[in-house]
Phi, psi and omega in degrees: 000124177292144181230120178247128179247143198237000175230073188234130197244154172225140179272131170259105191307322182295324177291317179299318181292316183292330181260005187298318182295316179294321178297313182293328179296329180283323181215085190301331186251010187300314182301327181293336184289348179274000176295125180303338179297341181263013173096008180250152176295161184297150177292160173299151177285163177300323180296318178296320183291328186259346186289131172231035184219230193294323180296314179295316180297322179296320178294318176300314181298320182294339184241013174073032177262118182278316185220135170251136167265106188266154182207157178253130177264155170106355184299329182287355177260001187283144171301144185301324187283346179241359188297315183295313181301315183288322178295318179300316180297318178296317180292325176295320179294315178299316180299322179295320179294319178298317181292322182289324184241062185304127180092341180266328178236146161231175187217142165264130184290148167277130188241117187279071186294335180291343177276357180112152185297320181292317178298315180297318179296320179295321178291323175300314180298321178296315182297322177291313184289317184273325188244357179073025177306141186259008180163199178223157174246117179252124185267071176073209182289161168256105191066242175254005188267133169283169180294344180275003175296141183305327181301328184261006181301327177303327177294316179294315182297319180292320177300315180294318182295321181276349180071035179241136185279168174246123174266113179269114186260144179301146170211158183302147175296164172307148188303324180297322177294316180296320180296325180281326191254332190236356183276179177089007179243179170310135185306324180286326175294316177299321181298318177287324180298318183278351183238249192290342179279338181190302197300317184283340173288314176300317179302318183287321174298318176301321181301311181294316180297323176301318178297317178300309185291337176280357178083016182305318188273352166280322178286326183230073188296339179273352183293134179242139180238141174250137172233134177273191176050046178058038175088015175050051173079339190294326183301332183289350181240013184301316179293322177296320179303315180296324180290318187269343180236065179296156182297334176298332178272311188281334186062023176280161181285338183222161169301150184305318184299333182292333177290333176292333183263352180240341186229005184233138167242145184243141175229159183275337180054042176077008176267095189275075184245114178294324180296317179292323176301312182299318182293316181294325174300318180293321188276321184242340177092155183297335181289350185247024184232132175241158181267147175203153181248327189074035177292144000267008179292330169244129179289164180289344183307129175087350185295305182292324179298320178299315181296316183291330181270351185297146180281079182228151169292159178302321180296315181290327178297318179295321176299311183295318185287322185203330189298315181293321178295319178299318182289311184290319189258001179069035182264000000 
């Protein structure tokens, strides 16, 4: 069985360095929480984070991963005056790796939204046209703005026109939200609370729901969005959304839950939960699920075993493992 994973990351050091101050301002103690002394496994090495060659391929081979869709995080933290240059360099690097290891890697483009929607859309189009990028990876808000802000509509329109999805990845909430909701505890506990323990998942689910309620998918009905971590909490409230957001209120063309079944794909991001798999299958269907590991932040160990042991029909297992990714991403 072919296995394609879709939320797999590589660090572009120049992007990480340029956005470090903005990242740290959102969650000052986040990096400290990865110290094994606090009960977490060790962080990925710098070599694992930056490798787009033999080391990564060997790890994929050892765990039965045929293709990774790789992406660079942090573009939404870049200063406006350097965002385009750094995104272009990252996309060129991703494109070179895809070309060198044909069939083993595909790429989601880095999109320089801080440089403005038109600039970001043009770079997305370049990455797709020149390098065969299969979509984009958006690292949360741009400043305080969701993707449905009018300034960023060119990114949405270009994604829809080119038929490439947007993977919305978690990032810490704005500092004011964290101060109100997650502060007042041990700083390291607050850091995990506002990020990987809860806050950035809630933030990402809010982002997608905000896009739905803003009418993004009525304006761009072909636009597709990916959410990891089993849909970033949102599938558990789909029925509630329809109850609390009737069309008489929203003026949307469809009930809210229908956008989850027509414009959203869900991935597990290394959360190997059979219960969550069953629920998401019931709510959105096997046609709306892609596989992901979140490598190298989550190791490949157990990924294929989870898929092979999952309570799925053979047909649905093939869709989850590779079929849906091949169809959506042109792989």
